[in-house]
N, C-alpha and C positions, 0 to 999 in steps of 0.2 A: 577735825573740827567741824567740817561740813556735815559729817554724819550725825554729830551731836545736835547741830542746829536743825537738821531735818528729821530728827527722831520723832517717834510717835508721841513721846512725852511732851516735847516742845510743841508739836502740832496741836495736841489736845489742850495745852495750857497757855499758849501765847496770848490769847485774848484776855486772860486774867492779868498778865503783866501790862498789857496795853491799857486796861482799865485803871490800873494803879498809877502808871507813869503819865499817860496822856489823856485818860478818860474820866469817867464820872466818879471814880473812887479817889480822885486827886484832892477833892475839897468837900466840905460839908459833912453831913451825917454819914454818907457812904464811906468817906475817908476815915472818919472816927471808928466806924464799925470794922473797917479793914486794918485798923491801927496803922494808918498811913498819913499821919499828921506831923508837921514840922514847925519849928519856930517861925514866926511871921517874917523874919528877915530872909528866909529861904524862898519866899514867894515874891517874884519880881515886882508884882503890882503893889506890894506893901512896902517896898523899900523907898525911904524918903531921905535923901542925903542933904536936904535943905537945912537940917538942924545946924545951929551955930555952935553947938557943943562939940568940941573936938573929940571928946571921949565917945560920944554916941556915934559920930562919923567913923571913928577908928574901929569901934565894935562892929558896926554894920559891915564895913569893908573886910574886917577880919573873918566874920562869919562867911561872907560870900567867897572870899579868897580861899579859905580852908575847906569849905564844904560844898560850894557851888549853889545853884538855885534850882528850884523845881521848874521843869519845862512848862511852857504855856499849855493850858488845857485845850485839847483839840476836839474831844468827844464828850457829849453830855448824856449819853445813854450807853448801856452795856455794848461793848464791841462784839460783833458776831464771832463765833468760833470759826476757825479755818476749816474749809472743806478739803478733805484729802481723798483723791480718786473718786470724787462725786459723792462721798459720804460725809454727812454732817455729824460730828461727834456730839454726844449729849452735853448740853450746857448746864453747868452748876452755877448757882448764884454766888458761891464762895469758892475759894481756891481749895485744892485738895488738902486733906488732913495730914499728909506726909510730905516733907520737903523732897527735893530731887535727890538728896543723898540718903534718903530713907529714915531720917530722924523725924520724930513727932514734932509738930509745931509747938512753940512755947505756950505755956498755960494761959498767957495773957492775950493770945491771938484773937479769940472771940470771948471776951469776958461775959460772965453771966449777967444778965440784966434783970432788974426787978421792975416790972411794969406798974 
């Protein structure tokens, strides 16, 4: 387990995960570009349990209970890549095109945009 967490792959890509979970790709355009958006109930700041409607309250509690909430955003700019033995790996603006198990990313990962 420790070998996996300290592998070159993790060292070279951990900053991408941090950007998605705690960083600038958690909300806004960067989140949409990274296909990292969720229902508003998953964002703690958007949860309002003051509704008098018991169905809405039950729905919100069900969402949060079953799926959890997005953690608080800690970083607002790209997280730096981890330095390994004094060497800084090259940073890419997007995650690698192949997942950790060698499969290509789904076709909807970076949808083509018409400007």
